Steps between C-alpha positions, in 0.01 A plus 500: 500500500156535651483720811844648440515846347669578175869433478731797548863537418768509769560866418131584552495310828818667623364841406173437685676379815794740512313811615308340791818319608703823501224676695503224763880521529492879541219476758693243704819704478318813615359309799849380599637854458220624726596235759856632490395849611585382852779258588385150585574132526426272206180391676394863543566563130278202413222620731513860374503390137208263557303778669582745220379255236196393704585129478370246747726200537324163504763307692863422563591402141357824365678700773838356404436541127396862554802557727734363234345732245546802727862394558554489123364854462720619787803342330404677176479833683832428673665425163375837376647674804158589644506267802758356736495207741685570823528307824416630847673230701358180355187667361485581127352844432399630157535874440451724200801688370 
């Protein structure tokens, strides 16, 4: 087709995208691990992670999407035994293990 590059196989496409995707995942995980160096609320974890990555949030939808992503990384770290969610009264606090 005009204006569309040459066709590539699924394997070639997967190979080209896998490395940058893995690098992005590891960078995000490292930022969440950095946020966990001090205990904090979920909102503090989101703010620390955002600062670590240098992201600027454009509005409420992006804030909640980013917060959900940070929560997923925290859950991953918790499943690996590297983080724990505790409660101080009614306040959830994330801590590293």
